[in-house]
MIDREN-596073 format. One record per atom (N, C-alpha, C): residue number from 1; residue in three letters; chain; x, y, z negated. Coordinates in nm, 3 decimals. Last residue first. Layout:
N
num	residuo	cadena	px	py	pz
NUM	Ala	A	X	Y	Z
...
end
This chain:
116
num	residuo	cadena	px	py	pz
116	Unk	A	0.930	0.831	4.436
116	Unk	A	0.910	0.994	4.435
116	Unk	A	1.001	1.059	4.476
115	Unk	A	0.835	0.481	4.426
115	Unk	A	0.950	0.625	4.462
115	Unk	A	0.816	0.767	4.525
114	Unk	A	0.644	0.357	4.222
114	Unk	A	0.678	0.408	4.305
114	Unk	A	0.792	0.500	4.304
113	Unk	A	0.565	0.028	3.991
113	Unk	A	0.680	0.157	3.998
113	Unk	A	0.705	0.217	4.118
112	Unk	A	0.213	-0.078	3.906
112	Unk	A	0.409	-0.075	3.934
112	Unk	A	0.458	0.032	3.988
111	Unk	A	-0.050	-0.048	3.886
111	Unk	A	0.063	-0.110	3.753
111	Unk	A	0.211	-0.123	3.878
110	Unk	A	-0.238	0.074	4.048
110	Unk	A	-0.134	-0.065	4.066
110	Unk	A	-0.065	-0.104	3.968
109	Unk	A	-0.285	0.285	3.818
109	Unk	A	-0.360	0.223	3.993
109	Unk	A	-0.339	0.043	4.045
108	Unk	A	-0.037	0.346	3.758
108	Unk	A	-0.164	0.284	3.703
108	Unk	A	-0.223	0.223	3.766
107	Unk	A	0.253	0.428	3.846
107	Unk	A	0.144	0.426	3.937
107	Unk	A	0.021	0.402	3.823
106	Unk	A	0.610	0.560	3.742
106	Unk	A	0.469	0.459	3.714
106	Unk	A	0.296	0.506	3.793
105	Unk	A	0.836	0.628	3.985
105	Unk	A	0.688	0.653	3.912
105	Unk	A	0.676	0.569	3.830
104	Unk	A	1.210	0.673	4.032
104	Unk	A	1.072	0.615	3.989
104	Unk	A	0.953	0.648	3.916
103	Unk	A	1.375	0.801	4.242
103	Unk	A	1.388	0.831	4.110
103	Unk	A	1.257	0.795	4.128
102	Unk	A	1.516	0.485	4.328
102	Unk	A	1.440	0.629	4.267
102	Unk	A	1.413	0.725	4.320
101	Unk	A	1.783	0.217	4.342
101	Unk	A	1.651	0.311	4.447
101	Unk	A	1.594	0.486	4.353
100	Unk	A	1.774	-0.029	4.147
100	Unk	A	1.820	0.078	4.246
100	Unk	A	1.668	0.098	4.281
99	Unk	A	1.643	-0.122	3.875
99	Unk	A	1.740	-0.050	3.883
99	Unk	A	1.799	0.013	3.983
98	Unk	A	1.252	-0.045	3.830
98	Unk	A	1.361	-0.146	3.912
98	Unk	A	1.539	-0.097	3.952
97	Unk	A	1.130	-0.114	3.567
97	Unk	A	1.165	-0.013	3.647
97	Unk	A	1.258	-0.046	3.759
96	Unk	A	0.935	-0.451	3.468
96	Unk	A	1.063	-0.396	3.428
96	Unk	A	1.102	-0.244	3.571
95	Unk	A	0.554	-0.386	3.415
95	Unk	A	0.655	-0.443	3.505
95	Unk	A	0.811	-0.353	3.485
94	Unk	A	0.431	-0.322	3.213
94	Unk	A	0.388	-0.418	3.253
94	Unk	A	0.492	-0.517	3.305
93	Unk	A	0.616	-0.055	3.037
93	Unk	A	0.550	-0.094	3.144
93	Unk	A	0.550	-0.264	3.175
92	Unk	A	0.672	-0.001	2.658
92	Unk	A	0.669	-0.074	2.834
92	Unk	A	0.612	-0.071	2.892
91	Unk	A	0.652	0.193	2.386
91	Unk	A	0.565	0.182	2.463
91	Unk	A	0.662	0.102	2.617
90	Unk	A	0.854	0.138	2.119
90	Unk	A	0.844	0.191	2.227
90	Unk	A	0.765	0.163	2.310
89	Unk	A	0.902	-0.037	1.854
89	Unk	A	0.797	0.060	1.858
89	Unk	A	0.809	0.162	1.964
88	Unk	A	1.100	-0.215	1.928
88	Unk	A	1.212	-0.073	1.917
88	Unk	A	1.072	0.038	1.885
87	Unk	A	0.960	-0.470	1.861
87	Unk	A	1.143	-0.504	1.813
87	Unk	A	1.189	-0.295	1.770
86	Unk	A	0.787	-0.449	1.931
86	Unk	A	0.811	-0.428	1.859
86	Unk	A	0.897	-0.480	1.755
85	Unk	A	0.598	-0.236	2.241
85	Unk	A	0.796	-0.347	2.225
85	Unk	A	0.820	-0.335	2.041
84	Unk	A	0.326	-0.182	2.328
84	Unk	A	0.405	-0.182	2.228
84	Unk	A	0.550	-0.260	2.211
83	Unk	A	0.258	-0.188	2.652
83	Unk	A	0.213	-0.278	2.569
83	Unk	A	0.354	-0.174	2.455
82	Unk	A	0.048	-0.057	2.946
82	Unk	A	0.147	-0.071	2.849
82	Unk	A	0.161	-0.093	2.744
81	Unk	A	-0.199	-0.011	3.084
81	Unk	A	-0.109	-0.087	3.048
81	Unk	A	-0.009	-0.151	2.991
80	Unk	A	-0.288	0.344	3.016
80	Unk	A	-0.348	0.208	2.956
80	Unk	A	-0.337	0.071	2.999
79	Unk	A	0.005	0.495	2.880
79	Unk	A	-0.044	0.432	3.042
79	Unk	A	-0.142	0.322	2.904
78	Unk	A	0.178	0.617	2.645
78	Unk	A	0.131	0.674	2.810
78	Unk	A	0.028	0.629	2.874
77	Unk	A	0.040	0.617	2.354
77	Unk	A	0.065	0.531	2.502
77	Unk	A	0.057	0.627	2.594
76	Unk	A	0.288	0.799	2.159
76	Unk	A	0.083	0.817	2.251
76	Unk	A	0.099	0.740	2.329
75	Unk	A	0.467	0.663	1.973
75	Unk	A	0.460	0.799	2.027
75	Unk	A	0.329	0.773	2.077
74	Unk	A	0.542	0.655	1.622
74	Unk	A	0.537	0.566	1.754
74	Unk	A	0.420	0.717	1.830
73	Unk	A	0.687	0.548	1.299
73	Unk	A	0.688	0.655	1.456
73	Unk	A	0.620	0.605	1.582
72	Unk	A	0.701	0.345	1.140
72	Unk	A	0.749	0.345	1.188
72	Unk	A	0.726	0.486	1.253
71	Unk	A	0.593	0.081	0.954
71	Unk	A	0.667	0.190	0.870
71	Unk	A	0.696	0.261	1.072
70	Unk	A	0.476	-0.059	1.016
70	Unk	A	0.574	-0.088	1.061
70	Unk	A	0.691	0.009	0.987
69	Unk	A	0.255	0.036	0.833
69	Unk	A	0.249	-0.138	0.833
69	Unk	A	0.370	-0.143	0.905
68	Unk	A	0.233	0.255	0.955
68	Unk	A	0.230	0.248	0.785
68	Unk	A	0.280	0.124	0.765
67	Unk	A	0.303	0.419	1.186
67	Unk	A	0.272	0.312	1.151
67	Unk	A	0.254	0.308	0.977
66	Unk	A	0.219	0.782	1.235
66	Unk	A	0.315	0.666	1.233
66	Unk	A	0.179	0.595	1.114
65	Unk	A	0.174	0.885	1.628
65	Unk	A	0.164	0.815	1.503
65	Unk	A	0.250	0.782	1.468
64	Unk	A	0.306	1.184	1.807
64	Unk	A	0.301	1.055	1.736
64	Unk	A	0.180	1.016	1.673
63	Unk	A	0.172	1.507	1.723
63	Unk	A	0.099	1.375	1.835
63	Unk	A	0.151	1.217	1.822
62	Unk	A	0.549	1.582	1.748
62	Unk	A	0.354	1.648	1.748
62	Unk	A	0.294	1.544	1.862
61	Unk	A	0.672	1.297	1.672
61	Unk	A	0.685	1.433	1.735
61	Unk	A	0.590	1.465	1.714
60	Unk	A	1.025	1.124	1.501
60	Unk	A	0.835	1.205	1.476
60	Unk	A	0.839	1.312	1.560
59	Unk	A	1.212	0.892	1.646
59	Unk	A	1.209	1.084	1.627
59	Unk	A	1.033	1.090	1.637
58	Unk	A	1.133	0.550	1.516
58	Unk	A	1.141	0.676	1.627
58	Unk	A	1.155	0.798	1.589
57	Unk	A	1.233	0.393	1.324
57	Unk	A	1.221	0.348	1.517
57	Unk	A	1.294	0.426	1.593
56	Unk	A	1.251	0.451	1.114
56	Unk	A	1.145	0.447	1.074
56	Unk	A	1.102	0.493	1.293
55	Unk	A	1.594	0.609	1.144
55	Unk	A	1.498	0.497	1.005
55	Unk	A	1.290	0.576	1.076
54	Unk	A	1.796	0.697	1.382
54	Unk	A	1.807	0.534	1.221
54	Unk	A	1.663	0.517	1.175
53	Unk	A	1.734	0.890	1.480
53	Unk	A	1.642	0.776	1.519
53	Unk	A	1.667	0.658	1.443
52	Unk	A	1.873	1.162	1.508
52	Unk	A	1.896	1.027	1.555
52	Unk	A	1.863	0.876	1.596
51	Unk	A	1.585	1.281	1.303
51	Unk	A	1.651	1.267	1.467
51	Unk	A	1.741	1.229	1.580
50	Unk	A	1.372	1.063	1.069
50	Unk	A	1.540	1.088	1.166
50	Unk	A	1.565	1.155	1.292
49	Unk	A	1.139	1.229	0.880
49	Unk	A	1.232	1.114	1.010
49	Unk	A	1.363	1.119	1.035
48	Unk	A	0.934	1.128	0.550
48	Unk	A	1.115	1.150	0.671
48	Unk	A	1.131	1.098	0.772
47	Unk	A	0.654	1.265	0.519
47	Unk	A	0.741	1.182	0.596
47	Unk	A	0.851	1.206	0.625
46	Unk	A	0.424	1.419	0.369
46	Unk	A	0.490	1.452	0.455
46	Unk	A	0.590	1.289	0.469
45	Unk	A	0.072	1.613	0.346
45	Unk	A	0.130	1.448	0.308
45	Unk	A	0.249	1.469	0.467
44	Unk	A	-0.012	1.900	0.166
44	Unk	A	-0.009	1.768	0.254
44	Unk	A	0.068	1.678	0.266
43	Unk	A	0.218	2.192	0.099
43	Unk	A	0.045	2.137	0.103
43	Unk	A	0.072	1.982	0.219
42	Unk	A	0.438	2.347	0.105
42	Unk	A	0.303	2.345	0.237
42	Unk	A	0.182	2.246	0.205
41	Unk	A	0.524	2.234	-0.154
41	Unk	A	0.585	2.404	-0.106
41	Unk	A	0.414	2.453	0.018
40	Unk	A	0.481	1.941	-0.225
40	Unk	A	0.457	2.117	-0.302
40	Unk	A	0.497	2.217	-0.268
39	Unk	A	0.570	1.963	0.034
39	Unk	A	0.408	1.861	-0.072
39	Unk	A	0.421	2.036	-0.140
38	Unk	A	0.913	1.923	0.076
38	Unk	A	0.783	1.937	0.142
38	Unk	A	0.610	1.991	0.108
37	Unk	A	0.911	1.805	-0.205
37	Unk	A	0.966	1.930	-0.158
37	Unk	A	0.864	2.000	-0.105
36	Unk	A	0.820	1.465	-0.140
36	Unk	A	0.779	1.561	-0.269
36	Unk	A	0.763	1.740	-0.252
35	Unk	A	0.972	1.417	0.058
35	Unk	A	0.836	1.492	0.098
35	Unk	A	0.748	1.565	-0.022
34	Unk	A	1.190	1.416	-0.073
34	Unk	A	1.226	1.566	0.028
34	Unk	A	1.045	1.553	0.072
33	Unk	A	1.220	1.240	-0.221
33	Unk	A	1.218	1.400	-0.340
33	Unk	A	1.186	1.477	-0.188
32	Unk	A	1.182	1.048	-0.067
32	Unk	A	1.070	1.047	-0.164
32	Unk	A	1.081	1.220	-0.199
31	Unk	A	1.423	1.069	0.059
31	Unk	A	1.358	1.072	0.114
31	Unk	A	1.179	1.076	0.033
30	Unk	A	1.737	1.117	-0.072
30	Unk	A	1.614	1.049	-0.083
30	Unk	A	1.503	1.081	-0.084
29	Unk	A	2.066	1.128	-0.140
29	Unk	A	1.947	1.162	0.016
29	Unk	A	1.828	1.025	-0.065
28	Unk	A	2.321	1.271	-0.320
28	Unk	A	2.187	1.123	-0.268
28	Unk	A	2.046	1.118	-0.171
27	Unk	A	2.315	1.422	-0.569
27	Unk	A	2.414	1.462	-0.442
27	Unk	A	2.336	1.281	-0.293
26	Unk	A	2.151	1.367	-0.725
26	Unk	A	2.302	1.395	-0.731
26	Unk	A	2.378	1.329	-0.652
25	Unk	A	1.902	1.383	-0.506
25	Unk	A	1.881	1.339	-0.648
25	Unk	A	2.070	1.313	-0.630
24	Unk	A	1.763	1.585	-0.179
24	Unk	A	1.885	1.495	-0.265
24	Unk	A	1.868	1.485	-0.470
23	Unk	A	1.637	1.746	-0.097
23	Unk	A	1.603	1.629	-0.094
23	Unk	A	1.763	1.554	-0.185
22	Unk	A	1.803	2.048	-0.082
22	Unk	A	1.585	1.972	-0.178
22	Unk	A	1.570	1.845	-0.144
21	Unk	A	2.034	1.988	-0.003
21	Unk	A	1.976	2.067	-0.182
21	Unk	A	1.824	1.995	-0.203
20	Unk	A	1.928	1.988	0.324
20	Unk	A	1.974	1.898	0.217
20	Unk	A	1.990	1.890	0.088
19	Unk	A	1.619	2.143	0.400
19	Unk	A	1.777	2.153	0.325
19	Unk	A	1.827	2.047	0.256
18	Unk	A	1.401	2.082	0.618
18	Unk	A	1.444	2.076	0.502
18	Unk	A	1.625	2.070	0.509
17	Unk	A	1.282	2.075	0.987
17	Unk	A	1.409	2.083	0.896
17	Unk	A	1.354	2.138	0.667
16	Unk	A	0.940	1.954	1.000
16	Unk	A	1.033	2.063	0.954
16	Unk	A	1.183	2.041	0.917
15	Unk	A	0.701	1.922	1.192
15	Unk	A	0.823	1.842	1.198
15	Unk	A	0.919	1.987	1.162
14	Unk	A	0.338	1.867	1.241
14	Unk	A	0.440	1.926	1.267
14	Unk	A	0.531	1.873	1.215
13	Unk	A	0.180	1.657	1.273
13	Unk	A	0.125	1.753	1.278
13	Unk	A	0.248	1.831	1.317
12	Unk	A	0.085	1.241	1.365
12	Unk	A	0.230	1.441	1.335
12	Unk	A	0.198	1.542	1.386
11	Unk	A	-0.155	1.085	1.176
11	Unk	A	-0.099	1.177	1.332
11	Unk	A	-0.021	1.304	1.290
10	Unk	A	-0.287	1.010	1.028
10	Unk	A	-0.153	0.928	1.049
10	Unk	A	-0.105	0.996	1.136
9	Unk	A	-0.451	1.273	0.876
9	Unk	A	-0.497	1.154	0.919
9	Unk	A	-0.419	1.066	1.010
8	Unk	A	-0.126	1.408	0.934
8	Unk	A	-0.251	1.485	0.895
8	Unk	A	-0.363	1.395	1.047
7	Unk	A	0.133	1.500	0.813
7	Unk	A	0.081	1.386	0.870
7	Unk	A	-0.038	1.432	0.840
6	Unk	A	0.491	1.642	0.899
6	Unk	A	0.371	1.646	0.860
6	Unk	A	0.251	1.585	0.899
5	Unk	A	0.779	1.453	0.870
5	Unk	A	0.665	1.540	0.949
5	Unk	A	0.568	1.549	0.874
4	Unk	A	1.133	1.619	0.817
4	Unk	A	1.066	1.569	0.740
4	Unk	A	0.911	1.558	0.817
3	Unk	A	1.492	1.594	0.809
3	Unk	A	1.335	1.581	0.864
3	Unk	A	1.252	1.526	0.842
2	Unk	A	1.776	1.793	0.666
2	Unk	A	1.693	1.673	0.693
2	Unk	A	1.535	1.672	0.757
1	Unk	A	2.064	1.835	0.666
1	Unk	A	1.984	1.840	0.671
1	Unk	A	1.857	1.750	0.709
end
């Protein structure tokens, strides 16, 4: 099974599962074939995503942005102070989470981790 994300203005509106038979040519999966299948069936713009994150960095979720330059699905920014890690296309805190103690939660006002 393959997963495809519908984009509206670059934002994921929904993710659907498509049969391998509708995404392959001569037994070889092709994202363009699957995207065309989704478009013909439901209209709109579709991009393949991977449940295990082995393509486009992250599995697409509703509300995620699709960055065409990075060819990546990127989650909404959780806090104003967090920065995008270009290697993973995931948001990271400006201060690493402590490895001991916890559980930890991010406090945006102090830009630090606090125990909860």
